[in-house]
C-alpha positions as CSV (number, residue, x, y, z in Angstrom):
1,M,-27.2,56.4,34.9
2,S,-32.2,53.8,42.0
3,K,-36.1,50.9,46.5
4,L,-37.8,49.0,48.9
5,A,-36.6,45.9,50.2
6,P,-38.6,42.4,50.3
7,S,-41.1,41.5,52.5
8,G,-40.0,40.3,56.1
9,S,-40.7,36.6,54.8
10,N,-38.5,36.7,52.2
11,C,-36.0,38.2,54.6
12,D,-36.6,35.2,57.4
13,F,-35.8,32.9,54.5
14,V,-32.3,34.5,53.9
15,R,-31.9,34.8,58.0
16,G,-31.6,30.9,58.2
17,A,-29.1,30.2,55.2
18,R,-25.6,30.3,55.6
19,A,-24.7,32.6,52.6
20,Q,-21.6,34.2,51.6
21,R,-20.6,37.1,54.4
22,F,-21.1,40.3,52.0
23,I,-24.9,39.1,51.4
24,G,-25.5,38.3,55.1
25,E,-24.1,41.6,55.8
26,F,-27.0,43.8,54.1
27,D,-29.5,40.8,54.0
28,Q,-29.3,41.0,58.2
29,Q,-29.7,44.7,58.1
30,M,-33.1,44.0,56.1
31,T,-34.6,41.5,58.3
32,V,-37.6,42.3,60.8
33,A,-35.4,40.8,63.8
34,A,-32.9,43.5,62.6
35,P,-34.2,46.9,61.4
36,V,-32.2,49.5,60.2
37,K,-31.8,52.5,62.3
38,D,-33.9,55.5,61.5
39,R,-31.0,57.7,60.9
40,V,-27.3,57.1,60.0
41,E,-25.1,58.4,62.6
42,A,-23.0,61.8,61.7
43,G,-19.9,61.9,60.5
44,T,-16.9,63.9,59.8
45,A,-16.0,65.6,56.5
46,L,-12.5,64.2,57.2
47,E,-14.0,60.3,57.2
48,V,-15.9,61.4,54.0
49,L,-12.6,62.8,52.1
50,L,-10.5,60.0,52.9
51,A,-13.3,57.1,52.1
52,F,-13.8,58.8,48.7
53,L,-10.2,59.5,47.7
54,K,-9.5,55.9,48.3
55,L,-12.3,55.1,46.0
56,G,-11.2,58.0,43.5
57,V,-7.7,56.2,42.8
58,S,-9.3,52.6,42.3
59,S,-12.8,52.9,40.9
60,F,-12.2,51.8,37.4
61,G,-15.3,51.1,34.9
62,G,-17.3,53.7,34.4
63,P,-20.7,55.2,36.3
64,I,-22.3,51.9,36.7
65,A,-19.6,50.3,38.3
66,H,-19.2,53.7,40.6
67,I,-22.3,52.6,41.8
68,G,-21.0,49.0,42.4
69,Y,-18.2,50.3,44.3
70,F,-19.9,52.9,46.5
71,R,-22.7,50.2,47.3
72,Q,-20.2,47.9,48.5
73,E,-18.6,50.4,50.5
74,F,-21.0,52.5,52.1
75,I,-23.9,50.2,52.1
76,V,-22.5,47.0,52.5
77,R,-19.3,47.8,54.6
78,R,-19.9,51.1,56.0
79,R,-23.7,51.0,56.4
80,W,-24.2,54.5,55.9
81,L,-27.7,53.9,54.3
82,D,-29.8,51.0,53.8
83,E,-30.3,49.1,50.4
84,P,-33.9,50.6,49.9
85,A,-32.8,54.1,50.4
86,Y,-29.5,53.7,48.3
87,A,-31.2,52.2,45.5
88,D,-34.0,55.1,45.9
89,L,-30.9,57.6,45.9
90,V,-29.8,55.8,42.6
91,A,-33.0,56.1,40.9
92,L,-33.3,59.8,41.3
93,C,-29.6,60.7,40.3
94,Q,-30.7,58.8,36.9
95,F,-33.8,60.9,36.5
96,L,-31.5,64.2,36.9
97,P,-29.3,66.0,34.7
98,G,-25.7,65.7,35.3
99,P,-23.3,62.7,36.3
100,A,-25.0,59.9,37.9
101,S,-22.3,58.2,39.7
102,S,-20.7,61.7,41.3
103,Q,-24.4,62.9,42.2
104,V,-25.0,59.4,44.0
105,G,-21.3,60.0,45.9
106,F,-22.1,63.7,46.6
107,S,-25.8,62.7,48.1
108,L,-23.5,60.3,50.5
109,G,-21.4,62.7,51.8
110,L,-23.9,65.3,52.4
111,M,-26.0,63.0,54.2
112,R,-22.8,61.7,56.3
113,A,-21.3,65.1,57.1
114,G,-23.3,67.6,55.5
115,Y,-22.5,70.2,52.9
116,L,-18.7,70.0,53.8
117,G,-19.2,66.0,53.4
118,G,-20.9,66.6,50.0
119,L,-17.8,68.7,49.1
120,A,-15.4,66.3,50.5
121,A,-17.0,63.5,48.6
122,W,-17.0,65.0,45.2
123,T,-13.3,66.3,45.7
124,G,-11.8,62.7,47.0
125,F,-13.7,61.1,44.0
126,T,-12.9,63.8,41.5
127,L,-9.7,64.9,42.0
128,P,-7.3,62.1,41.1
129,S,-8.6,61.4,37.7
130,A,-8.6,65.3,36.8
131,I,-5.2,65.4,38.1
132,I,-4.0,62.5,36.0
133,L,-5.9,64.0,32.9
134,V,-4.2,67.2,33.4
135,L,-0.6,65.8,33.6
136,F,-1.3,63.7,30.2
137,A,-2.6,67.0,28.9
138,F,0.8,68.7,29.6
139,G,2.4,65.6,28.2
140,A,2.5,63.0,30.4
141,S,3.3,59.9,28.5
142,A,0.8,57.2,28.2
143,L,1.0,53.5,28.2
144,K,2.4,51.7,25.5
145,G,3.5,48.2,24.2
146,P,2.3,44.9,25.0
147,A,2.2,45.2,28.8
148,G,1.0,48.6,29.0
149,I,-2.0,47.6,26.5
150,G,-2.5,44.7,28.9
151,F,-2.6,46.6,32.2
152,L,-5.4,48.9,30.7
153,H,-7.3,46.0,29.5
154,G,-7.2,44.4,32.8
155,L,-8.4,47.7,34.7
156,K,-11.5,47.1,32.3
157,L,-12.0,43.8,33.5
158,V,-12.6,45.1,37.0
159,A,-15.7,46.8,36.0
160,V,-17.1,43.2,34.9
161,A,-16.7,42.0,38.8
162,I,-18.0,45.2,40.3
163,V,-21.0,45.6,38.1
164,A,-21.8,41.6,38.8
165,Q,-21.6,41.9,42.2
166,A,-24.1,44.9,42.3
167,V,-26.4,43.5,40.1
168,W,-26.3,39.9,42.2
169,G,-26.6,41.9,45.5
170,M,-29.2,44.2,44.5
171,A,-31.4,41.6,42.7
172,R,-31.7,39.5,45.6
173,T,-33.0,42.2,47.7
174,L,-35.1,44.5,45.5
175,C,-36.7,41.7,42.9
176,P,-37.6,39.0,45.5
177,D,-40.8,38.2,43.8
178,R,-42.2,37.2,40.2
179,E,-43.5,40.8,39.4
180,R,-40.3,42.9,40.2
181,A,-38.3,40.1,38.5
182,S,-40.4,40.3,35.5
183,I,-40.4,44.4,35.6
184,A,-36.5,44.2,35.6
185,V,-36.4,41.7,32.9
186,V,-38.6,44.2,30.8
187,A,-36.5,47.0,32.4
188,T,-33.3,45.1,30.7
189,L,-35.1,44.7,27.2
190,I,-35.9,48.2,26.8
191,I,-32.0,49.2,27.6
192,L,-30.6,46.6,25.4
193,S,-33.1,47.5,22.5
194,S,-32.2,51.3,21.8
195,T,-28.6,53.0,22.2
196,S,-30.3,56.2,23.1
197,S,-29.9,57.6,26.7
198,I,-33.3,58.3,26.5
199,A,-34.1,54.5,27.1
200,Q,-32.4,54.7,30.8
201,I,-35.5,57.1,31.6
202,G,-37.8,55.3,29.9
203,A,-37.1,51.9,31.6
204,I,-37.3,53.9,35.2
205,V,-40.5,55.2,34.0
206,F,-42.0,51.8,33.0
207,G,-41.0,50.5,36.2
208,G,-42.5,53.4,38.1
209,L,-45.8,52.7,36.2
210,A,-45.3,49.0,36.4
211,G,-45.1,49.0,40.3
212,L,-48.2,51.2,40.9
213,W,-50.1,48.4,39.2
214,L,-47.9,45.2,40.4
215,C,-46.4,45.9,43.5
216,R,-49.4,48.1,45.5
217,G,-50.0,44.8,47.7
218,A,-46.2,44.2,48.8
219,A,-45.7,44.8,52.2
220,P,-43.2,47.8,52.7
221,A,-40.1,47.1,54.7
222,P,-38.4,49.1,57.3
223,S,-36.2,51.8,55.2
224,Q,-34.4,54.3,57.0
225,Q,-35.3,58.2,56.3
226,M,-32.4,59.7,54.3
227,P,-30.5,62.3,56.6
228,V,-30.6,65.1,54.2
229,A,-29.0,68.2,55.5
230,V,-30.8,70.4,53.0
231,S,-33.7,72.5,54.0
232,R,-36.6,73.2,51.3
233,R,-35.9,76.6,51.1
234,A,-32.3,75.7,50.3
235,G,-33.5,73.2,47.7
236,A,-35.6,76.0,45.9
237,L,-32.6,78.6,46.1
238,A,-30.6,75.8,43.9
239,L,-33.5,74.8,41.4
240,V,-33.3,78.8,40.7
241,L,-29.7,79.2,40.7
242,F,-29.5,75.8,38.2
243,F,-31.9,77.6,35.7
244,L,-30.2,81.0,36.5
245,L,-26.8,80.1,35.2
246,L,-28.2,77.8,32.5
247,F,-29.8,80.9,30.6
248,G,-28.2,83.9,32.3
249,L,-24.5,82.6,31.3
250,P,-25.4,82.8,27.4
251,V,-26.6,86.2,27.9
252,L,-23.4,87.5,30.2
253,Y,-21.3,86.1,27.6
254,S,-23.0,88.2,24.8
255,L,-22.1,91.4,26.9
256,T,-18.9,90.7,27.8
257,R,-17.4,88.5,25.1
258,S,-15.2,87.3,27.8
259,Q,-13.7,83.7,26.6
260,G,-13.6,82.5,30.3
261,V,-17.4,83.1,30.4
262,A,-17.6,81.3,27.0
263,L,-16.0,78.2,28.2
264,A,-18.0,78.2,31.8
265,E,-20.9,78.6,29.7
266,A,-20.4,75.7,27.1
267,F,-19.3,73.2,29.7
268,Y,-22.1,74.2,32.4
269,R,-24.5,73.7,29.3
270,S,-23.0,70.2,28.3
271,G,-23.6,69.1,32.1
272,A,-27.1,70.6,32.7
273,L,-28.2,68.9,29.1
274,V,-26.9,65.1,29.7
275,F,-28.9,62.5,31.5
276,G,-27.1,59.5,33.1
277,G,-23.5,61.1,32.9
278,G,-20.6,58.5,31.5
279,H,-20.0,58.5,27.8
280,V,-23.5,60.1,27.2
281,V,-21.7,63.6,27.5
282,L,-19.2,63.0,24.7
283,P,-21.2,64.4,22.0
284,L,-22.1,67.4,24.0
285,L,-18.4,68.1,24.9
286,R,-17.1,67.6,21.5
287,E,-19.5,70.0,20.1
288,A,-18.9,72.4,22.7
289,T,-15.0,72.3,22.4
290,V,-14.4,70.9,18.9
291,A,-17.0,72.8,16.9
292,P,-15.8,76.0,17.5
293,G,-12.2,75.0,17.0
294,W,-11.1,75.3,20.8
295,V,-9.8,71.9,20.6
296,S,-8.5,69.7,17.7
297,D,-10.2,66.6,17.2
298,D,-6.9,64.7,17.2
299,A,-6.6,66.2,20.7
300,F,-10.2,65.2,21.8
301,L,-9.6,61.5,20.8
302,A,-6.5,61.4,22.5
303,G,-7.8,62.8,25.8
304,Y,-10.9,60.4,25.4
305,G,-8.5,57.5,25.1
306,A,-6.8,58.5,28.2
307,A,-9.9,59.0,30.2
308,Q,-10.7,55.3,29.5
309,A,-7.9,54.5,31.7
310,V,-8.1,56.3,34.8
311,P,-10.3,56.0,37.9
312,G,-13.3,58.2,38.8
313,P,-15.6,60.0,36.8
314,L,-15.5,60.4,33.3
315,F,-16.4,64.1,33.4
316,T,-13.1,64.8,34.8
317,F,-12.5,64.7,30.9
318,S,-13.6,68.2,30.9
319,A,-10.2,69.3,32.9
320,Y,-8.3,67.6,30.1
321,L,-10.6,69.9,27.6
322,G,-9.6,72.8,29.4
323,A,-6.1,72.3,29.8
324,V,-5.7,71.8,26.1
325,M,-7.7,74.8,24.8
326,R,-6.4,76.7,21.9
327,P,-7.6,80.3,23.1
328,P,-6.8,81.3,26.8
329,P,-8.0,80.6,29.6
330,N,-6.6,76.9,28.9
331,G,-3.9,75.3,31.0
332,I,-4.8,75.1,34.8
333,A,-7.2,77.7,34.9
334,G,-9.0,76.5,31.9
335,A,-8.8,73.0,33.5
336,V,-10.5,74.3,36.9
337,I,-12.9,76.0,34.9
338,S,-14.0,73.4,32.7
339,L,-13.9,70.9,35.7
340,V,-16.2,73.2,37.9
341,A,-18.6,74.5,35.2
342,I,-19.4,70.8,34.1
343,F,-20.3,69.6,37.4
344,V,-22.1,72.5,39.0
345,P,-25.3,71.8,37.2
346,G,-25.7,68.4,38.2
347,L,-25.1,69.1,42.1
348,L,-27.4,72.3,41.9
349,A,-30.4,70.1,40.5
350,L,-29.4,67.3,43.0
351,V,-29.7,69.4,46.2
352,G,-32.7,71.2,44.8
353,T,-34.5,67.7,44.5
354,L,-33.0,65.8,47.5
355,P,-35.3,68.0,50.4
356,F,-38.5,67.2,48.5
357,W,-37.5,63.6,47.9
358,D,-37.2,61.9,50.7
359,A,-40.9,62.8,52.0
360,L,-42.0,62.0,48.4
361,R,-40.8,58.5,48.9
362,R,-42.5,57.8,52.0
363,R,-46.0,58.0,50.2
364,T,-48.1,54.7,50.0
365,W,-48.7,54.8,45.9
366,S,-45.0,56.5,45.9
367,Q,-43.6,53.3,47.5
368,A,-45.3,51.3,45.1
369,A,-44.1,52.9,42.3
370,M,-40.6,53.0,43.8
371,R,-40.6,49.3,44.3
372,G,-41.1,49.0,40.2
373,V,-38.6,51.7,39.9
374,N,-36.0,49.7,41.9
375,A,-36.5,46.8,39.8
376,A,-36.2,48.4,36.9
377,V,-32.7,50.1,38.3
378,V,-31.4,46.5,38.6
379,G,-32.9,45.8,34.9
380,L,-30.5,48.5,34.1
381,L,-27.6,47.5,35.6
382,G,-28.3,44.0,34.4
383,A,-28.2,45.6,30.9
384,A,-25.0,47.6,31.4
385,L,-23.2,44.2,32.6
386,Y,-23.9,43.3,29.2
387,N,-22.9,46.3,27.1
388,P,-21.0,48.2,27.5
389,V,-19.2,46.5,30.5
390,W,-19.0,43.0,29.2
391,T,-19.1,43.4,25.3
392,T,-16.0,45.7,25.4
393,S,-14.2,43.7,28.1
394,V,-14.5,40.1,27.6
395,I,-13.1,39.4,24.5
396,G,-11.6,35.6,25.3
397,P,-11.6,32.8,27.8
398,G,-8.6,34.5,29.7
399,D,-10.5,37.8,30.1
400,F,-13.6,35.6,31.6
401,A,-11.5,33.8,33.8
402,I,-10.0,37.0,35.4
403,A,-13.4,38.7,35.7
404,L,-14.6,35.6,37.4
405,V,-11.8,35.6,39.8
406,G,-12.7,39.2,40.4
407,F,-16.3,38.5,41.4
408,V,-15.2,35.8,43.3
409,L,-12.5,37.8,45.4
410,L,-15.2,40.1,45.8
411,T,-18.3,38.2,46.7
412,V,-16.8,35.0,48.6
413,W,-13.3,36.4,50.0
414,E,-14.9,39.6,50.5
415,M,-11.6,41.5,49.0
416,P,-11.4,45.1,48.9
417,P,-12.1,46.4,45.1
418,L,-8.4,47.9,45.5
419,V,-7.1,44.4,45.7
420,V,-9.5,43.2,42.7
421,V,-7.9,45.8,40.9
422,A,-4.5,44.9,41.3
423,V,-5.1,41.3,40.6
424,S,-7.0,42.3,37.4
425,A,-4.4,44.7,36.2
426,I,-1.6,41.5,36.8
427,G,-3.7,39.5,35.0
428,G,-4.4,41.9,32.1
429,V,-0.6,42.1,31.7
430,A,0.3,38.4,31.8
431,L,-2.6,37.7,29.3
432,A,-0.8,40.4,26.7
433,L,2.7,39.1,27.6
434,A,1.8,35.2,26.8
435,S,-0.3,36.3,23.6
436,G,2.6,38.3,22.3
């Protein structure tokens, strides 16, 4: 699997420059001359649903790329939050169990339109890929041949452009001095030196400690209050429910021996014990479904391959697994149980933490720590840009050219991500046909 802006002097420097429009938009909201509003305007659940539905059908590339999509759509273009508040939110979701990008999306919807907005954000972002994977489970034909392979590879190249744009933009805002730039570099080295998901948490912890030491003298920039529509009582109740389900579902299964309860418990446990989301959950899902004989190894791997070709969160792989289960409930019922069960723990942990997070992030010592954490998150994104985004996508000059075109379209021409998806897909097909 996130931010305090630079001091006013840095922003004044940017204000006088004729930079690319996308940088100018969010740099302008960081300047002293144009401070951000303390609270964003309220929206509607329908507005949130339509915005996230667009991303749900176009956001290829995995959780790190999703964070870049969200930033471009909701921070730079719609300005639902400012950059520091968004980065704080990303950092929080990296700490919590569950799918980090889905938690960020749910939080944006929650802040925009309350609980219905959070549900709308989750639905719009999750449903498209879940439906596609369930159709695949029922025998929908996969893309084959050179053109199909090239199409899928072109979609992977979208992530290179999206993540590069996010790293570029966030680094300008969150690493404006030597101290924070150095923290970002060290965080990158920590991530690249280990394949364990614990390295992500370690890099963020390092950033917080380094921020307490190195960033205490940095002048705080204006940052809007997170409009969290969750009371502390509701947050505490969500945390109680998180642990009650984690420990109570196994007890319930032992009493009922219901396969439906066993299915819910297996996927809830997988969602509750993974940090950062994405590919980190795959070993847990394999242990939960293949080991007891519910899903064959071949079916598991086939579904994993299909999950790489669809937009949206990788956790929707759970819907495929629920649909292909051997013991009932399977099919649509199994898909719904598995999909809901794997997302619920991460969302409960998030709701339980948010009402306490905004107050904590405004304390003086916490702001210093968060400056370091913000820089570490930039390092995390930078490491992810290299591995797995770059290493699994850019394997030749043609791939680099497509990724570069996508990056320029996003940053200079300010094209929407859906256009970049189309251009990259067409480019991938053209490369495959030319080499075939």
